[in-house]
C-alpha positions as CSV (number, residue, x, y, z in Angstrom):
1,M,-71.7,17.0,141.7
2,A,-73.4,14.6,144.7
3,E,-74.4,16.6,147.9
4,P,-72.0,16.3,150.6
5,M,-72.2,13.3,152.7
6,S,-72.0,15.4,156.1
7,S,-72.7,19.1,156.8
8,S,-71.0,18.8,160.2
9,P,-67.7,20.9,160.5
10,I,-64.4,19.5,161.2
11,S,-63.7,21.3,164.3
12,G,-59.8,20.3,164.4
13,S,-57.6,17.3,164.2
14,A,-57.7,16.0,167.9
15,S,-61.2,14.7,167.3
16,F,-60.2,13.2,164.1
17,S,-56.7,12.3,164.8
18,S,-57.0,8.6,163.8
19,E,-58.8,9.5,160.9
20,W,-56.5,12.2,159.6
21,S,-53.5,9.4,160.0
22,A,-55.2,7.2,157.9
23,L,-56.3,9.6,155.3
24,L,-52.4,10.9,154.9
25,E,-51.5,7.4,154.5
26,C,-54.1,7.1,151.4
27,A,-52.9,10.2,149.9
28,S,-49.2,9.4,149.7
29,P,-48.0,7.9,146.3
30,A,-45.7,5.4,148.6
31,H,-48.9,4.7,150.6
32,D,-47.9,1.4,153.0
33,L,-51.0,-0.8,152.8
34,Q,-49.9,-2.6,156.0
35,K,-49.4,0.2,157.8
36,L,-53.2,1.6,156.5
37,A,-54.8,-1.5,157.6
38,S,-53.7,-0.9,161.1
39,L,-54.6,2.7,161.1
40,L,-58.3,1.8,159.9
41,R,-58.9,-0.7,163.0
42,S,-58.7,2.1,165.1
43,T,-60.8,4.7,162.6
44,D,-64.5,5.5,162.5
45,G,-65.7,5.0,159.0
46,N,-68.3,7.6,158.6
47,R,-65.8,10.0,160.0
48,L,-63.0,9.0,157.3
49,L,-65.3,9.8,154.7
50,V,-66.4,13.2,156.0
51,L,-62.7,14.0,156.2
52,A,-61.8,12.9,153.1
53,E,-64.6,14.5,151.4
54,E,-63.8,17.9,153.0
55,H,-60.5,17.5,151.7
56,G,-61.3,16.3,148.3
57,V,-59.6,13.0,148.2
58,I,-62.2,10.4,148.0
59,G,-60.5,9.0,144.9
60,Q,-57.2,8.1,146.9
61,L,-59.4,7.2,150.1
62,A,-61.3,4.6,147.4
63,G,-58.1,3.5,145.6
64,C,-56.5,2.3,148.8
65,L,-59.7,0.4,150.2
66,H,-60.0,-1.5,146.7
67,K,-56.4,-2.9,147.8
68,L,-57.1,-4.0,151.3
69,H,-59.3,-6.8,152.2
70,E,-62.7,-6.2,152.5
71,N,-63.4,-6.6,155.8
72,S,-60.7,-3.4,156.4
73,V,-64.3,-1.0,156.7
74,S,-67.8,-1.9,157.1
75,P,-70.1,-3.0,153.6
76,G,-71.6,0.4,154.7
77,I,-69.1,2.5,154.5
78,R,-67.8,0.9,151.2
79,Q,-71.1,1.2,149.4
80,A,-71.2,5.0,150.5
81,L,-67.4,5.6,149.4
82,A,-68.4,3.7,145.9
83,D,-71.6,5.8,145.5
84,R,-69.4,9.0,145.8
85,Q,-66.8,8.0,143.4
86,R,-69.5,6.9,141.3
87,A,-70.8,10.3,141.2
88,Q,-67.3,12.1,141.1
89,I,-66.7,10.0,138.0
90,F,-70.0,10.7,136.0
91,F,-69.1,14.6,137.1
92,S,-65.8,14.7,135.7
93,L,-67.0,13.2,132.4
94,R,-69.8,15.6,132.0
95,L,-67.2,18.4,132.6
96,T,-64.4,16.4,130.3
97,A,-67.1,16.4,127.6
98,E,-68.1,20.0,128.2
99,L,-64.3,20.8,128.0
100,F,-63.9,19.5,124.7
101,G,-66.6,21.1,123.1
102,L,-65.4,24.7,124.3
103,L,-61.8,23.8,123.1
104,E,-63.6,23.2,119.6
105,L,-65.5,26.3,119.5
106,F,-62.3,28.6,120.8
107,S,-60.4,26.7,118.3
108,S,-62.9,27.6,115.5
109,Q,-62.4,31.0,116.7
110,G,-58.8,31.5,116.4
111,I,-58.5,31.3,120.3
112,E,-55.9,29.5,121.8
113,A,-56.7,28.1,125.2
114,L,-54.3,26.0,127.6
115,V,-55.8,23.8,130.2
116,V,-54.8,24.3,133.7
117,K,-55.5,21.8,136.9
118,G,-58.6,19.9,136.5
119,P,-58.4,16.8,134.3
120,V,-55.2,17.6,132.9
121,L,-53.5,17.6,136.1
122,A,-55.8,14.6,137.1
123,V,-53.8,12.7,134.1
124,Q,-50.4,14.0,134.7
125,A,-50.5,13.5,138.6
126,Y,-52.6,10.2,138.6
127,G,-52.8,8.9,135.4
128,D,-56.5,9.1,135.5
129,P,-58.9,12.3,134.8
130,A,-61.6,10.9,137.2
131,M,-59.3,10.6,140.1
132,R,-58.7,14.0,141.2
133,S,-61.9,15.6,142.6
134,Y,-62.5,18.8,141.0
135,G,-66.0,21.2,140.4
136,D,-65.2,23.5,137.7
137,L,-63.1,23.8,134.3
138,D,-60.2,26.6,134.1
139,M,-58.2,27.5,131.2
140,L,-55.6,30.2,130.2
141,V,-57.0,32.6,127.3
142,R,-55.0,35.8,126.5
143,Q,-56.8,39.0,127.6
144,R,-57.0,40.3,124.0
145,N,-59.3,37.2,123.3
146,I,-61.6,37.6,126.7
147,R,-64.6,39.7,125.0
148,R,-65.2,37.5,122.1
149,A,-64.7,34.1,124.3
150,T,-67.4,35.7,126.2
151,E,-69.7,36.1,123.6
152,L,-69.0,32.4,122.4
153,M,-69.7,31.3,125.8
154,S,-73.0,33.2,126.3
155,A,-74.1,31.8,123.0
156,A,-73.3,28.5,124.1
157,G,-75.5,29.0,126.9
158,Y,-73.2,30.0,130.2
159,V,-74.0,33.2,132.4
160,P,-71.0,35.1,132.7
161,A,-70.1,36.9,136.1
162,V,-68.5,39.5,134.3
163,S,-70.6,41.5,131.7
164,L,-69.3,42.7,128.3
165,S,-69.7,46.2,129.5
166,A,-67.1,45.9,132.3
167,I,-64.6,44.0,130.0
168,D,-65.0,46.9,127.5
169,A,-64.4,49.4,130.5
170,G,-61.1,47.5,131.1
171,R,-62.0,46.6,134.6
172,I,-60.1,43.4,135.8
173,P,-61.7,40.6,137.9
174,G,-60.2,37.6,140.0
175,Q,-61.3,35.4,137.1
176,Y,-63.6,35.3,133.9
177,L,-66.4,33.2,135.7
178,F,-69.3,31.3,133.6
179,S,-71.9,29.3,135.0
180,K,-74.5,27.4,133.6
181,P,-78.3,28.1,134.9
182,D,-79.7,24.9,136.7
183,S,-76.5,22.9,136.7
184,K,-73.4,22.8,138.2
185,L,-71.3,23.6,135.1
186,I,-68.7,26.5,135.9
187,V,-66.0,27.4,133.8
188,E,-63.1,30.0,134.9
189,L,-60.8,32.0,132.4
190,H,-57.3,33.2,133.5
191,N,-54.8,35.3,132.1
192,D,-51.6,37.4,133.5
193,C,-54.0,40.0,134.2
194,T,-56.5,38.2,136.3
195,L,-53.8,35.9,138.0
196,R,-52.9,38.4,140.9
197,Y,-51.7,35.8,143.4
198,F,-48.4,35.3,141.1
199,P,-45.9,37.5,143.0
200,R,-45.3,38.8,139.6
201,R,-46.8,39.1,136.6
202,L,-46.8,35.8,134.7
203,P,-44.8,35.5,131.3
204,L,-48.1,33.9,129.6
205,E,-46.3,33.9,126.3
206,E,-43.6,31.7,127.8
207,F,-46.4,29.5,129.1
208,F,-48.0,29.1,125.7
209,A,-44.3,28.4,124.0
210,R,-43.9,25.9,126.5
211,Q,-46.8,24.2,126.1
212,I,-47.8,20.6,125.5
213,R,-50.3,17.9,124.9
214,V,-52.2,15.7,127.3
215,R,-54.2,12.9,126.3
216,V,-57.6,13.0,128.4
217,D,-60.4,10.7,127.3
218,G,-59.0,10.0,124.0
219,H,-58.3,13.4,123.1
220,D,-55.4,15.6,123.2
221,V,-55.4,18.9,124.7
222,S,-53.0,21.7,125.0
223,A,-51.9,22.4,128.6
224,L,-48.9,23.9,130.8
225,S,-45.5,22.0,130.7
226,V,-45.2,19.9,134.0
227,E,-42.8,22.4,135.2
228,D,-45.5,25.2,134.8
229,E,-47.9,23.5,136.3
230,L,-46.1,22.3,139.3
231,V,-45.3,25.9,139.9
232,L,-48.9,27.3,139.3
233,I,-50.4,24.7,141.6
234,C,-47.9,25.5,144.5
235,I,-49.1,29.2,143.8
236,H,-52.3,28.5,144.2
237,G,-52.1,25.6,147.2
238,A,-50.5,28.9,148.9
239,K,-53.4,31.2,147.9
240,H,-55.4,29.1,149.7
241,F,-53.3,28.6,152.9
242,W,-53.1,24.8,152.1
243,E,-56.4,24.2,153.9
244,R,-56.9,20.9,152.0
245,L,-55.0,18.0,151.6
246,M,-55.9,17.4,147.7
247,W,-53.8,20.2,146.8
248,I,-50.5,18.7,148.6
249,A,-51.7,15.4,147.5
250,D,-51.7,16.9,143.6
251,V,-47.9,18.2,144.3
252,A,-46.7,14.9,145.7
253,A,-48.5,12.8,143.0
254,L,-47.2,15.1,140.0
255,I,-43.3,15.0,141.2
256,S,-43.9,11.4,141.8
257,R,-45.7,10.0,138.7
258,Q,-43.5,12.6,136.1
259,T,-40.2,11.4,136.6
260,A,-38.7,13.4,133.8
261,I,-39.3,16.8,135.6
262,N,-36.8,19.5,134.5
263,W,-36.1,20.7,138.0
264,E,-33.8,23.8,136.5
265,R,-36.8,24.7,134.5
266,V,-39.1,24.7,137.8
267,A,-36.5,26.9,139.4
268,D,-36.5,29.2,136.6
269,S,-40.4,29.1,136.2
270,A,-40.7,30.0,140.1
271,K,-38.3,32.6,140.1
272,A,-39.5,34.7,137.1
273,V,-42.6,34.8,139.0
274,G,-41.4,35.9,142.3
275,A,-42.7,32.0,143.6
276,E,-39.6,30.5,145.2
277,R,-41.0,30.2,148.8
278,M,-44.4,29.1,147.2
279,L,-43.0,26.4,145.2
280,H,-40.4,25.3,148.3
281,T,-43.3,25.5,151.1
282,G,-45.6,23.1,148.9
283,L,-42.6,20.5,148.1
284,R,-42.2,20.4,151.6
285,L,-45.5,19.9,152.8
286,A,-45.7,17.2,150.0
287,S,-42.4,15.4,151.2
288,D,-42.9,15.8,155.2
289,L,-46.6,14.9,155.1
290,L,-46.9,12.5,151.8
291,K,-43.6,10.9,151.7
292,A,-42.9,12.4,148.3
293,Q,-39.4,11.7,147.0
294,L,-37.2,14.9,146.0
295,P,-34.0,14.6,143.9
296,G,-31.3,15.6,146.2
297,K,-30.6,19.0,144.9
298,V,-33.8,20.0,145.3
299,Q,-34.5,18.4,148.7
300,A,-31.5,20.2,149.9
301,A,-32.6,23.8,148.3
302,V,-36.2,23.1,150.2
303,Q,-34.4,22.2,153.5
304,A,-32.5,25.3,153.4
305,D,-35.1,27.6,153.2
306,M,-36.1,27.8,156.5
307,A,-38.6,30.7,155.8
308,A,-40.6,28.0,153.9
309,T,-39.9,25.4,156.6
310,R,-41.7,27.6,159.1
311,L,-44.6,28.2,156.9
312,A,-45.0,24.4,156.2
313,A,-45.0,23.7,160.2
314,Q,-47.7,26.5,160.5
315,T,-49.6,25.0,157.7
316,R,-49.6,22.0,159.6
317,K,-51.5,23.4,162.6
318,W,-54.6,24.4,160.5
319,L,-54.5,22.0,158.0
320,P,-56.5,18.7,159.4
321,A,-59.5,20.9,159.8
322,A,-60.1,21.5,156.2
323,G,-60.4,24.9,156.5
324,F,-62.9,25.3,159.1
325,S,-60.7,26.5,161.9
326,P,-58.7,29.0,159.5
327,P,-55.9,31.1,160.5
328,G,-57.4,34.6,161.9
329,L,-56.8,37.9,159.8
330,F,-53.7,38.8,161.4
331,E,-52.2,35.8,160.7
332,R,-53.4,35.4,157.1
333,A,-51.9,38.9,156.2
334,F,-48.8,37.7,158.1
335,F,-48.5,34.3,156.4
336,R,-48.9,35.9,152.8
337,M,-46.0,38.8,153.4
338,R,-44.0,35.5,154.2
339,M,-44.7,33.5,151.4
340,R,-43.5,36.1,149.1
341,G,-40.0,36.9,151.0
342,N,-38.8,39.6,152.7
343,L,-40.2,42.5,154.5
344,I,-40.5,44.9,151.7
345,S,-41.1,42.4,149.0
346,G,-43.7,40.8,151.3
347,S,-45.2,43.8,152.3
348,A,-46.0,45.1,148.5
349,Y,-47.6,41.9,148.0
350,L,-49.9,42.0,150.3
351,L,-50.6,45.6,149.8
352,R,-51.4,44.9,146.1
353,L,-53.7,41.7,146.9
354,A,-55.6,44.2,149.8
355,L,-56.1,47.0,147.5
356,S,-56.7,45.1,143.8
357,S,-60.6,45.4,143.6
358,T,-62.3,42.3,141.9
359,E,-65.8,41.6,140.8
360,E,-66.5,40.7,144.5
361,D,-66.1,44.6,145.2
362,W,-68.0,45.7,142.0
363,Q,-71.3,43.8,143.2
364,S,-72.7,46.4,145.2
365,D,-72.5,48.8,142.2
366,A,-74.2,47.4,139.6
367,Q,-74.5,50.4,137.5
368,G,-70.9,50.7,137.8
369,N,-71.1,54.4,139.2
370,R,-68.6,54.2,141.9
371,H,-65.2,55.5,141.3
372,P,-62.5,53.3,141.2
373,I,-60.8,55.2,144.2
374,L,-63.6,54.2,146.6
375,E,-63.5,50.1,145.4
376,V,-59.7,50.2,146.3
377,L,-60.5,52.0,149.9
378,R,-63.6,49.6,150.3
379,R,-62.0,46.7,149.5
380,P,-59.9,46.2,152.6
381,I,-62.9,46.9,154.7
382,R,-64.6,44.2,152.7
383,L,-61.9,41.3,153.4
384,A,-61.4,42.4,156.9
385,R,-65.3,41.3,157.3
386,K,-64.9,38.0,154.9
387,Y,-61.7,36.6,156.9
388,S,-62.7,37.6,160.5
389,R,-65.7,35.2,160.3
390,A,-64.7,31.7,162.3
391,G,-64.4,28.7,159.6
392,R,-66.0,27.6,156.5
393,S,-69.8,27.9,156.4
């Protein structure tokens, strides 16, 4: 992908208030072009571009500006946006081409994979695989196939972050990450063992049983059902404290474009993994910030969840800063607890996340000699150091 247009951090919402209002209008599936044109008159074009990039909604901004009079922003800003969108499109094409090759490789070896987020979500939510900004490919693969998949990825030129010896030892990372040297291609393989931010272990076989086919650039790829994808992206947004507008925009766009969603199935899918409040928070943010329309019964259920309402209100305080003014360590901990449910379930969820070691906890032990108990004890200390730092780097 192209280099960021600005390395200047976004200190908070106050200095970007006009640009933030314009960006919210662009990210809404029900954007009002007349209102947007009025908002743009009081915005700084360069700051708007920086904000859009940090929030991952360059595609939405470009799409809206294309519909407005050319004088709505300066020619320089239009050109910079066009250059940025072109780079995003080229990178998306490169990623989707790589995806098709990997899916064919896996299929030839009898490895079933489901594509999540990325190009599939872009098609389902926006109708265009290049509309959504994404920097990697994510797939669900059964744990029993991870070793063979790692061998195949290595033979294809990828470097695995999790070694075969670690896999053989039964160590479970946060994800099985693969990267290509001298490129920015990243692939992550996930399953019910690695997706630990699901409050309960996800029913992977049910996900595979409910899979659908999505048309991406002339190819049919296996993907989650729309209902399961909606729950997954709400959990993903909650995992990251909804710090970027793109995650809320995905929820709003998906439920706006996919008019045949089975909402009972959505509720059942969320309940099965204990993510009802995460779902409600995502839907509340999409409804309040981006004017996403929910069916009457769903809207009533979301509004009745007062804890989700408070979480959404809390999120809105740090959201405009795009992660540069993140919640503090203790605020993060309490937020995670409330996302899960009551005091008992929330505490258990937080404790599990705090003590489940990942590949980041293994890195200082290259030889794999540290006892697993020491890794568990070391993890909370590492997390406290990591999240006590101020803002994004």
